[in-house]
C-alpha positions as CSV (number, residue, x, y, z in Angstrom):
1,M,-9.7,-10.7,7.8
2,D,-6.1,-9.8,8.5
3,K,-5.0,-9.6,12.1
4,S,-1.7,-8.3,13.4
5,I,-0.9,-7.1,16.9
6,F,-1.1,-9.4,20.0
7,F,-1.7,-8.2,23.5
8,K,-1.7,-10.3,26.7
9,S,-5.1,-11.2,28.1
10,L,-6.3,-11.3,31.6
11,F,-6.1,-15.1,31.5
12,G,-2.5,-15.6,30.4
13,V,-3.1,-16.3,26.7
14,A,-2.6,-14.1,23.6
15,L,-5.6,-12.2,22.5
16,L,-5.7,-10.9,18.9
17,S,-6.2,-7.2,18.3
18,S,-6.2,-5.3,15.1
19,V,-4.0,-2.3,14.7
20,S,-7.0,-0.1,15.1
21,F,-7.0,-0.8,18.9
22,L,-3.5,0.5,19.4
23,A,-2.8,2.9,16.6
24,S,-3.5,6.5,16.7
25,A,-6.3,7.6,14.4
26,Q,-5.6,8.1,10.8
27,K,-7.5,10.0,8.1
28,P,-9.5,8.0,5.6
29,N,-7.5,7.9,2.4
30,W,-4.2,8.4,4.2
31,Q,-2.6,5.9,1.8
32,N,-3.1,8.4,-1.0
33,L,-1.5,11.4,0.8
34,D,1.9,12.9,0.4
35,L,4.7,12.7,3.0
36,K,5.9,16.3,2.5
37,T,2.6,18.0,2.1
38,D,0.5,16.0,4.5
39,T,3.2,14.6,6.9
40,T,1.7,11.2,6.3
41,F,3.7,8.5,4.5
42,G,1.1,7.8,1.8
43,I,2.0,7.2,-1.9
44,S,1.2,10.8,-3.2
45,T,-1.7,9.7,-5.4
46,E,-3.7,12.9,-4.9
47,K,-0.6,15.0,-5.8
48,A,-0.3,12.9,-9.0
49,Y,-3.9,13.6,-10.0
50,K,-3.5,17.4,-9.4
51,E,-0.1,17.9,-11.0
52,L,0.5,15.1,-13.5
53,L,-2.8,13.7,-14.8
54,K,-5.0,16.7,-15.1
55,G,-6.4,16.9,-18.7
56,K,-5.0,13.5,-19.7
57,K,-7.4,10.8,-21.0
58,P,-6.8,7.3,-19.7
59,V,-8.0,4.0,-21.2
60,K,-10.0,1.5,-19.2
61,V,-8.0,-1.3,-17.7
62,I,-9.4,-4.4,-16.0
63,V,-7.9,-5.3,-12.6
64,A,-8.9,-8.7,-11.3
65,V,-9.5,-9.1,-7.5
66,N,-8.7,-12.8,-6.9
67,D,-9.9,-13.0,-3.4
68,G,-12.8,-14.2,-1.2
69,G,-15.6,-12.3,-2.9
70,V,-16.5,-8.8,-4.0
71,E,-19.9,-7.1,-3.4
72,A,-20.7,-5.9,-6.9
73,T,-23.7,-3.8,-5.7
74,H,-21.7,-1.7,-3.2
75,E,-22.5,2.0,-3.6
76,D,-18.9,2.8,-4.1
77,L,-18.1,-0.1,-6.4
78,K,-21.2,-0.7,-8.6
79,T,-20.1,1.8,-11.2
80,I,-16.6,0.3,-11.6
81,M,-17.4,-3.4,-11.7
82,W,-16.3,-5.3,-14.9
83,L,-19.3,-6.2,-17.1
84,N,-18.9,-9.1,-19.5
85,K,-20.8,-7.6,-22.4
86,K,-20.5,-11.0,-24.3
87,E,-22.8,-12.6,-21.7
88,I,-26.6,-12.1,-21.3
89,A,-27.3,-11.9,-17.6
90,G,-29.4,-14.6,-16.1
91,N,-30.2,-16.7,-19.1
92,G,-28.4,-19.7,-17.9
93,K,-26.3,-20.0,-21.0
94,D,-22.6,-19.6,-21.8
95,D,-23.1,-16.9,-24.4
96,D,-19.4,-16.1,-24.9
97,K,-18.4,-19.8,-25.0
98,N,-15.7,-19.4,-22.4
99,G,-16.8,-22.3,-20.3
100,Y,-18.4,-20.2,-17.6
101,V,-22.2,-19.6,-17.5
102,D,-23.5,-16.1,-16.8
103,D,-20.1,-14.8,-15.7
104,I,-21.2,-11.2,-15.7
105,H,-18.8,-9.7,-13.1
106,G,-16.3,-12.6,-12.9
107,W,-16.3,-16.2,-11.6
108,N,-16.4,-18.1,-8.3
109,F,-14.1,-21.2,-8.3
110,I,-15.2,-22.3,-4.8
111,G,-18.9,-22.4,-5.4
112,G,-21.2,-25.2,-6.5
113,P,-24.7,-25.7,-8.0
114,K,-26.5,-24.8,-4.8
115,E,-24.1,-22.9,-2.5
116,S,-20.6,-21.7,-2.0
117,I,-17.8,-22.6,0.4
118,N,-17.3,-20.2,3.3
119,Y,-14.9,-22.0,5.7
120,E,-12.1,-24.3,4.6
121,T,-9.2,-26.1,6.2
122,L,-5.6,-25.0,6.1
123,E,-3.4,-26.6,3.5
124,L,-1.5,-28.1,6.4
125,T,-4.6,-29.8,7.6
126,R,-5.3,-31.2,4.2
127,L,-1.8,-32.6,3.9
128,V,-2.1,-34.3,7.3
129,R,-5.5,-35.7,6.3
130,R,-4.1,-37.0,3.0
131,D,-1.2,-38.9,4.7
132,Q,-2.5,-40.0,8.0
133,D,-4.2,-43.2,6.7
134,R,-1.1,-44.0,4.5
135,F,1.2,-43.9,7.5
136,A,-1.3,-45.1,10.2
137,N,0.9,-48.1,11.0
138,T,4.3,-46.7,10.1
139,T,7.0,-46.0,12.6
140,D,10.6,-44.9,12.3
141,A,11.6,-48.5,12.7
142,N,9.5,-50.0,9.9
143,V,9.2,-47.2,7.4
144,A,10.3,-48.3,3.9
145,E,13.3,-46.5,2.5
146,K,11.3,-45.2,-0.5
147,D,8.7,-43.7,1.9
148,K,11.2,-42.1,4.4
149,A,11.1,-38.6,3.0
150,D,7.3,-38.5,2.8
151,F,7.0,-40.0,6.3
152,D,9.4,-37.4,7.8
153,A,7.3,-34.6,6.1
154,F,4.1,-36.1,7.5
155,K,5.5,-36.2,11.0
156,K,6.6,-32.6,10.8
157,A,3.3,-31.5,9.4
158,R,1.3,-33.4,12.1
159,T,3.4,-31.8,14.8
160,D,2.8,-28.4,13.4
161,L,-0.9,-29.0,13.2
162,E,-1.1,-30.3,16.8
163,K,0.8,-27.2,18.0
164,Q,-1.4,-24.8,16.1
165,L,-4.6,-26.5,17.2
166,G,-3.5,-26.5,20.9
167,E,-2.7,-22.7,20.6
168,A,-6.0,-22.0,18.9
169,K,-7.9,-23.9,21.7
170,A,-6.0,-22.0,24.4
171,N,-6.7,-18.6,22.7
172,L,-10.4,-19.5,22.2
173,A,-10.7,-20.2,25.9
174,G,-8.9,-17.0,26.7
175,Y,-11.3,-15.0,24.6
176,A,-14.3,-16.7,26.2
177,G,-12.9,-15.9,29.6
178,F,-12.3,-12.2,28.7
179,K,-15.7,-11.9,27.2
180,N,-17.4,-13.4,30.2
181,A,-15.5,-11.2,32.6
182,L,-16.3,-8.1,30.5
183,D,-20.0,-9.0,30.3
184,G,-20.0,-9.2,34.1
185,V,-18.6,-5.7,34.4
186,V,-21.0,-4.3,31.8
187,K,-23.9,-5.8,33.7
188,K,-22.7,-4.1,36.9
189,I,-22.4,-0.8,35.1
190,G,-26.0,-1.2,34.0
191,K,-25.7,0.1,30.5
192,E,-25.8,-1.9,27.2
193,N,-23.3,0.4,25.5
194,P,-21.1,2.0,28.3
195,S,-18.9,5.0,27.6
196,L,-15.2,5.7,28.5
197,E,-16.5,7.7,31.5
198,D,-18.6,4.8,32.7
199,F,-15.6,2.5,32.8
200,Q,-13.5,5.2,34.5
201,N,-16.1,5.7,37.2
202,F,-16.6,1.9,37.7
203,K,-15.5,0.6,41.1
204,P,-13.9,-2.8,40.7
205,S,-14.4,-5.4,43.4
206,T,-11.9,-8.0,42.1
207,D,-8.5,-8.0,40.5
208,V,-10.0,-9.2,37.3
209,E,-12.5,-6.4,37.2
210,G,-9.7,-3.9,37.8
211,R,-7.8,-5.2,34.8
212,I,-10.9,-5.2,32.7
213,Q,-11.4,-1.5,33.7
214,N,-7.8,-0.7,32.7
215,A,-8.1,-2.5,29.4
216,L,-11.4,-0.8,28.5
217,T,-10.3,2.7,29.5
218,G,-7.4,2.3,27.1
219,A,-9.4,0.9,24.3
220,L,-12.3,3.4,24.5
221,K,-9.9,6.3,23.8
222,E,-9.7,4.9,20.3
223,M,-13.2,3.5,19.6
224,S,-16.7,3.0,21.0
225,F,-17.5,0.1,23.3
226,K,-19.7,-1.4,20.6
227,D,-16.9,-1.3,18.0
228,F,-14.4,-2.7,20.6
229,Y,-16.8,-5.5,21.6
230,N,-17.7,-6.5,18.0
231,D,-14.5,-5.8,16.1
232,E,-12.0,-6.9,18.8
233,I,-13.5,-9.3,21.2
234,M,-16.2,-11.1,19.2
235,E,-14.1,-11.1,16.0
236,G,-11.2,-12.5,17.9
237,Y,-13.4,-15.2,19.5
238,D,-14.9,-16.1,16.1
239,H,-11.4,-16.2,14.6
240,F,-10.1,-18.8,17.0
241,K,-13.4,-20.8,16.9
242,Q,-13.1,-20.9,13.1
243,Q,-9.6,-22.2,13.5
244,V,-10.7,-25.0,15.9
245,D,-13.9,-25.9,14.1
246,Y,-12.8,-25.6,10.5
247,N,-9.2,-24.6,9.6
248,L,-7.4,-27.1,11.8
249,N,-10.0,-29.8,11.9
250,V,-8.9,-32.9,9.8
251,D,-12.5,-34.2,9.9
252,Y,-13.9,-31.1,8.1
253,N,-14.1,-31.1,4.3
254,P,-16.5,-28.8,2.5
255,R,-15.3,-29.5,-1.0
256,T,-18.3,-31.6,-1.9
257,I,-20.2,-28.3,-2.2
258,V,-18.2,-27.6,-5.4
259,G,-18.7,-31.0,-6.9
260,D,-15.3,-31.1,-8.7
261,D,-12.4,-33.5,-8.2
262,P,-10.1,-31.4,-6.0
263,N,-7.2,-33.6,-6.8
264,N,-7.5,-33.0,-10.5
265,S,-5.5,-29.8,-11.1
266,K,-6.2,-30.0,-14.9
267,E,-10.0,-29.5,-14.3
268,K,-11.0,-26.0,-15.2
269,F,-14.8,-25.7,-15.6
270,Y,-16.5,-25.8,-12.3
271,G,-17.9,-23.2,-9.8
272,N,-20.6,-20.6,-10.2
273,N,-21.1,-16.9,-11.0
274,D,-21.6,-15.6,-7.5
275,V,-18.6,-13.3,-7.2
276,A,-19.6,-12.2,-3.6
277,G,-20.0,-15.6,-2.0
278,P,-21.0,-16.0,1.7
279,D,-18.3,-13.6,3.1
280,A,-17.2,-10.7,0.8
281,M,-15.6,-8.6,3.5
282,H,-12.0,-9.1,2.5
283,G,-12.3,-8.9,-1.3
284,T,-14.7,-5.9,-1.1
285,H,-12.2,-4.0,1.0
286,V,-9.4,-4.8,-1.4
287,A,-11.5,-3.7,-4.4
288,G,-12.3,-0.3,-2.8
289,I,-8.6,0.4,-2.2
290,I,-7.9,-0.2,-5.8
291,A,-10.7,1.7,-7.5
292,A,-13.6,2.9,-5.3
293,D,-15.5,5.5,-7.4
294,R,-13.5,8.8,-7.3
295,T,-16.4,10.9,-8.7
296,N,-19.5,10.0,-6.6
297,K,-18.6,11.9,-3.4
298,L,-19.4,8.8,-1.4
299,G,-17.3,6.9,1.0
300,I,-13.7,6.7,-0.2
301,T,-11.6,7.3,-3.3
302,G,-9.6,4.4,-4.8
303,V,-6.1,4.7,-6.2
304,A,-7.1,4.3,-9.8
305,N,-9.7,6.4,-11.6
306,S,-10.0,4.4,-14.9
307,V,-10.0,0.7,-14.0
308,V,-12.8,-1.8,-13.7
309,I,-12.9,-4.6,-11.1
310,M,-13.3,-8.2,-12.1
311,G,-14.2,-10.4,-9.2
312,V,-12.6,-13.9,-9.1
313,R,-13.5,-15.8,-6.0
314,C,-10.8,-18.4,-5.1
315,T,-10.0,-17.9,-1.4
316,P,-12.2,-19.1,1.4
317,N,-12.0,-18.4,5.1
318,G,-9.1,-20.9,5.3
319,D,-6.3,-21.7,2.9
320,E,-6.9,-21.4,-0.9
321,R,-6.4,-24.5,-3.0
322,D,-3.6,-24.4,-5.6
323,K,-6.0,-25.6,-8.3
324,D,-8.4,-22.7,-7.6
325,V,-5.6,-20.2,-7.5
326,A,-4.2,-21.4,-10.9
327,N,-7.7,-21.4,-12.5
328,G,-8.4,-18.0,-11.1
329,I,-5.3,-16.5,-12.6
330,R,-6.0,-18.1,-16.0
331,Y,-9.7,-16.9,-15.9
332,A,-8.6,-13.3,-15.2
333,V,-5.9,-13.4,-18.0
334,D,-8.2,-15.0,-20.6
335,N,-11.0,-12.5,-19.9
336,G,-8.9,-9.4,-20.3
337,A,-7.4,-8.5,-17.0
338,K,-4.1,-6.5,-17.2
339,V,-3.4,-6.6,-13.4
340,I,-4.3,-9.3,-10.9
341,N,-4.3,-8.6,-7.2
342,M,-3.7,-11.6,-4.9
343,S,-4.0,-10.7,-1.3
344,F,-3.4,-14.2,0.0
345,G,-0.7,-16.7,0.8
346,K,0.0,-19.8,2.9
347,A,2.8,-21.8,4.6
348,Y,2.2,-25.1,2.7
349,S,1.5,-26.0,-0.9
350,W,-0.3,-29.0,-2.3
351,D,0.5,-28.4,-6.0
352,K,3.0,-25.6,-6.4
353,A,3.7,-26.5,-10.0
354,V,0.2,-25.8,-11.2
355,V,0.3,-22.3,-9.7
356,N,3.8,-21.7,-11.2
357,E,2.5,-22.6,-14.6
358,A,-0.4,-20.2,-14.2
359,M,2.0,-17.4,-13.2
360,K,4.1,-18.1,-16.3
361,Y,1.0,-18.0,-18.4
362,A,0.1,-14.6,-17.0
363,A,3.6,-13.3,-17.7
364,S,3.4,-14.6,-21.3
365,K,0.1,-12.7,-21.8
366,D,1.6,-9.4,-20.4
367,V,-0.4,-9.5,-17.2
368,L,1.1,-8.1,-13.9
369,I,0.4,-10.0,-10.7
370,V,0.5,-8.1,-7.4
371,Q,0.7,-10.3,-4.3
372,A,0.5,-9.6,-0.5
373,A,3.7,-10.7,1.4
374,G,1.8,-12.1,4.4
375,N,1.2,-11.1,8.0
376,E,3.3,-13.3,10.2
377,N,6.1,-10.8,10.7
378,K,8.6,-13.3,9.2
379,D,11.5,-13.2,6.8
380,I,10.1,-15.0,3.7
381,D,13.6,-15.3,2.3
382,V,14.0,-17.9,5.0
383,E,10.5,-19.1,5.9
384,T,8.5,-20.2,2.8
385,N,5.3,-18.5,1.9
386,Y,3.3,-19.7,-1.1
387,P,3.2,-18.6,-3.9
388,N,6.7,-17.3,-4.2
389,H,9.4,-16.3,-6.6
390,K,11.6,-19.3,-5.9
391,D,12.4,-21.6,-8.8
392,L,10.6,-19.4,-11.3
393,D,12.1,-17.9,-14.5
394,E,13.2,-14.3,-14.6
395,K,10.5,-13.3,-17.1
396,T,7.8,-14.5,-14.8
397,I,9.3,-12.7,-11.8
398,A,9.6,-9.6,-13.9
399,S,5.8,-9.5,-14.2
400,W,5.1,-10.2,-10.5
401,I,5.4,-7.8,-7.6
402,T,5.3,-8.8,-3.9
403,V,4.2,-6.2,-1.3
404,G,4.9,-5.6,2.4
405,A,2.9,-3.3,4.6
406,S,3.9,0.1,6.0
407,G,2.4,2.5,8.5
408,P,1.8,6.3,8.3
409,K,4.8,7.6,10.2
410,D,8.3,8.1,8.8
411,D,10.0,6.7,11.9
412,E,11.1,3.4,13.4
413,T,7.5,2.2,13.3
414,L,7.3,2.5,9.5
415,K,7.3,-1.3,9.0
416,A,3.9,-2.6,10.0
417,S,4.4,-4.8,13.0
418,F,2.7,-7.8,11.3
419,S,4.2,-7.5,7.8
420,N,6.4,-10.2,6.4
421,F,9.6,-9.0,4.7
422,G,12.5,-10.4,2.6
423,K,15.4,-8.7,0.9
424,T,15.0,-11.0,-2.2
425,Q,11.3,-12.0,-2.0
426,V,9.5,-8.7,-1.2
427,D,9.8,-6.0,-3.9
428,V,8.2,-2.9,-2.2
429,F,6.3,-1.7,0.8
430,A,3.0,0.2,0.7
431,P,0.4,1.5,3.2
432,G,-1.3,-1.3,5.0
433,V,-2.2,-0.1,8.5
434,R,-5.7,1.1,9.4
435,I,-6.8,1.4,5.8
436,Y,-10.4,2.6,5.4
437,S,-12.3,1.0,2.6
438,T,-15.5,-0.6,1.3
439,V,-17.1,-3.6,3.1
440,P,-20.4,-5.4,2.4
441,G,-23.7,-3.7,2.9
442,S,-22.5,-0.5,1.2
443,K,-20.5,0.2,4.4
444,Y,-16.9,1.1,5.2
445,R,-14.3,0.0,7.7
446,N,-10.6,0.2,8.7
447,L,-8.7,-3.1,8.2
448,D,-5.0,-3.9,8.5
449,G,-2.6,-6.2,6.6
450,T,-0.4,-6.7,3.6
451,S,-3.8,-7.6,2.1
452,M,-4.5,-3.9,2.2
453,A,-1.0,-2.9,1.0
454,S,-1.1,-5.1,-2.1
455,P,-4.2,-3.4,-3.6
456,V,-2.6,0.0,-3.1
457,V,0.1,-1.2,-5.5
458,A,-2.4,-3.0,-7.8
459,G,-4.3,0.3,-8.0
460,L,-1.0,2.1,-8.9
461,A,-0.2,-0.5,-11.5
462,G,-3.7,-0.1,-13.0
463,L,-3.3,3.7,-12.9
464,I,0.0,3.5,-14.8
465,R,-1.4,1.0,-17.4
466,S,-4.5,3.2,-18.0
467,Y,-2.5,6.3,-18.7
468,Y,0.5,4.6,-20.4
469,P,-1.2,1.6,-22.1
470,K,1.8,0.8,-24.3
471,L,4.0,-0.2,-21.3
472,S,4.5,-3.9,-20.7
473,A,3.8,-5.6,-17.3
474,A,7.5,-5.9,-16.8
475,Q,8.0,-2.2,-17.4
476,V,5.3,-1.3,-15.0
477,K,6.9,-3.3,-12.3
478,E,10.3,-1.8,-13.1
479,I,8.8,1.7,-12.8
480,I,7.0,1.0,-9.5
481,V,10.2,-0.5,-8.0
482,K,12.6,2.2,-9.3
483,S,10.3,5.1,-8.2
484,V,9.9,4.3,-4.6
485,T,10.6,6.8,-1.8
486,K,13.8,5.4,-0.4
487,V,13.8,4.9,3.4
488,N,17.2,5.8,4.8
489,H,16.7,5.0,8.5
490,N,16.2,1.9,10.7
491,V,12.9,0.4,11.7
492,T,12.2,-1.9,14.6
493,Y,10.1,-5.0,14.9
494,A,9.7,-7.9,17.3
495,K,11.7,-11.1,16.6
496,G,9.8,-14.0,18.1
497,E,6.5,-14.0,20.0
498,G,5.2,-13.0,23.4
499,P,7.0,-11.2,26.2
500,A,10.3,-12.8,25.4
501,A,10.3,-11.4,21.8
502,E,13.5,-9.5,21.0
503,K,13.1,-6.0,19.6
504,V,15.5,-5.6,16.7
505,S,16.4,-2.5,14.7
506,V,17.4,-2.9,11.1
507,P,17.9,-0.7,8.1
508,F,14.6,-0.5,6.1
509,S,16.7,-1.4,3.0
510,D,17.1,-4.9,4.5
511,L,13.4,-5.6,4.3
512,C,12.8,-5.5,0.5
513,I,14.5,-5.3,-2.9
514,S,13.6,-1.6,-3.5
515,G,14.3,-0.3,0.0
516,G,11.3,2.0,-0.1
517,I,7.6,2.8,-0.2
518,V,5.8,3.0,-3.5
519,N,5.1,6.6,-4.8
520,A,2.4,7.2,-7.4
521,Y,3.7,10.7,-8.3
522,E,7.2,9.6,-9.0
523,A,6.1,6.4,-10.8
524,L,3.9,8.4,-13.2
525,K,6.7,10.9,-13.8
526,L,9.0,8.0,-14.6
527,A,6.4,6.2,-16.8
528,A,6.2,9.4,-19.0
529,T,9.9,8.9,-19.9
530,Y,9.5,5.3,-21.2
531,K,9.3,4.9,-24.9
């Protein structure tokens, strides 16, 4: 799950908090509202349906959700899931001869014969593990000239890993301390699910209890105690425990579950047909933003009303492998997807070339890729985020759009505090703060991140391609970029981390190529003018 805002704990370390803890409440579906009519900086989707699309007949378009898993049985998604009509469900045969047995709703590239991967290491961890034996006895004094560049890269990666692991352990301890102190206060209150009033009436006997009281009286103005405890404290604790136990652990390697050769990027036929996997939270949320059923009066309404969702599982709770990303792209393209949403990214790459080739392949087949810019509040023109536009041909870049996240207010807070940006690497911004969408168990939840902004744009791309099917992928991108609502004021964000972070103010036009927020109404108007 995407996390974004940090606040200072009672114990002197950073605790994670999603935007829902600090942001004012937003209406479900705010991403589809209109700035002028609704005073909320959505993308004017509902206005487009009312004024531009009424009476028009769209064609069905396949949008692939290349992610961590999609719950195909969700009440708001089951009617819009892609169905591979060339396959006979459950017969254990590859009826359509595409190399993937019983791929009814898509494919899982991180699954094996008996189970699927849930947690994985970061790419950084895998690179350190790969090189630590090679350079076990190497020093600056004895390194061979031919190995010097690799050795320097290894040292840098090892230092980064040690730094991240130390921070994760400190934050895990901080969460444990906060949780224990909070549990003590709750025990004194004497209620399993105390209210805001209960915390206001509590009489603290220590300084720590006083600060717990202050924190909770602020939090419970926005959510229930149960939601705060589960979604903020326990989720934060689990997040850092996952980092320590799995993501940053060089001794952890779950790849044997898949049974492939992870170092053979040419290998394509592996995995299983479980498109949900062990944790479908992220991908299910993404799928709902794109296309949750607009006719069933349940839950939410997706951006696009005439697309079907193909589930392609290639991202675990950890960093995706380049091999799986490339195969996921190729699978989606070969099975008819016209738009691929990729709400993932990482700081290191094992085999960038294999992903680049898959991106080129998608462009050659007229498929538009939509990618999240990332959630580290960094300039990805300067700090690398993979995959990226760098060293790719213009044709490929013309069929690939990178998305930053925006908030609901047209003021200095418009840039989501967590969103990456880049005047040459990020194309557009779209709503990504407190987005309400589908999650497993036929439930719904607010999540934050460029992972939520990217499917807003993927939904728009699918909407355009369904009503104007003759447009190419490159034309759809051009339309989306040209039709943004321009932002002509400055926005602020924190440069650096912690209390010492500098608050800077920059023109929004410095954050992305288009200088604006996507607008469905204007995009569809513009699409109508293309021949």
